[in-house]
N, C-alpha and C positions, 0 to 999 in steps of 0.2 A: 313727405316719408311714405308709399307704396303700404306700409304695414300701417295707419294711425290711421291710415282712407276710408268713411265707409260713408256708405250708397245714400243716399236722400231719400225721402219717402217720397210718393207718388200727390204729383198733385190731385186735391178733393176740386169738383168743384165752385165749391165756395172760398176757394182761395178763388179765382177766378176775374169776382163777382169785385170792382168799387168804391168802399168808403168814400161815398167824398167827407164824411166830417174823421176822416182822417187828415194831417198839414198836407199839406198840398204838393211841397217833396218825397213821403210818403205816396200818393196818387202819383209822380212824373212817376219816382221811380218806380213802380208795378206796372206801370205804361210797355217803359219802355224792357221792362222784364221781360216783359211775358206775349212779348211783339220779334213774332210774328205768331207761333204758335205758342200757351194755347190761343191767345191775344187770353186782353180779356175783355168783360160788357158790363155794361151800366141799364136799368130797366126805364123807358119811355111806355107810357101805356100800356101796361101787362107785359109787356114786347123787349125781350132784349138788341139791347142795340152796341154794337163790337166799335172800340173806340182803339183805334191804332195808330193817332197820333197826337201829338199835344204841344204843348208848353206852361211852367208859371203864370198863369200870370197878374199886373194890378186890380187893382178888386179886392172889395172884400164885402161877405151881405152877410145877417143874422141870423138866415138857417143855411147850412148847407145843404149841397145839392140844388141851389138853387139857381137857375140862367138869368149870370146877370144883365151879360147881352149875347145876342147873336147873332154878325153879322159876314161880312164879307170875308172879316179874318182871324174867324171861330167863336164856337156858341161859350160864354167866357162863365164857367161855377157853379157854387159858391164850393171854398170848400173848409178844416177845420183852423185856417190860421190866416189866408187871404183868399188866393183862387189859382185857376187850372184851364187853360186858353184847349181845352180841343178842338182841333186842324186837322183830320182824317175817323173817316170812321164809315162801319159800315149798320143796314136795316139790314131788318131778315128781307133771305133773297135777291139781295142787292150783288152790287157787288165795291168793292170802297170802293171812298167818293168821299170828296173836301168835303170842307163847312158850309162853303157854298154849294156847292151842287145841293146839295145837301138839304142845306134854306131852303130854296129853288122853288121845290114837294111841298117844302114839312116847316112851314115859320112852328116858331117855338120861340114867344111871347114872353120877356122877362117874368118874373116869376117857377117859371113851368117847373118842374119836376120828377129830377133824374131820382134812380132810384125805392127802394124800394122802403116801406114803410120805419119797416124793424132796425132800419140804419137813422133813420133820419130826424 
């Protein structure tokens, strides 16, 4: 019914940032819903990393936002109730690449923290 339709408010910049302390399905839905535009990001060493694709993964960690593993299959990050595997991402000023391509030049040891300190 068109008479009941309303406009959604414009997205705010803070809504594009992944909060790793959310549950895995919420993180997955955010990434799927914001891709390709406006996209979502996380922070690594003070720089924005756009997350393009991924899926829920097996595993869990004590602290949300911590890298559990980083292999050619993807970067597995702890969430509030499990883990999420990042399979495609974009570094600042670079093209979109697979996690394997990114890791060749940017190793991420287990325990590396993603996200802002306020989220963790």
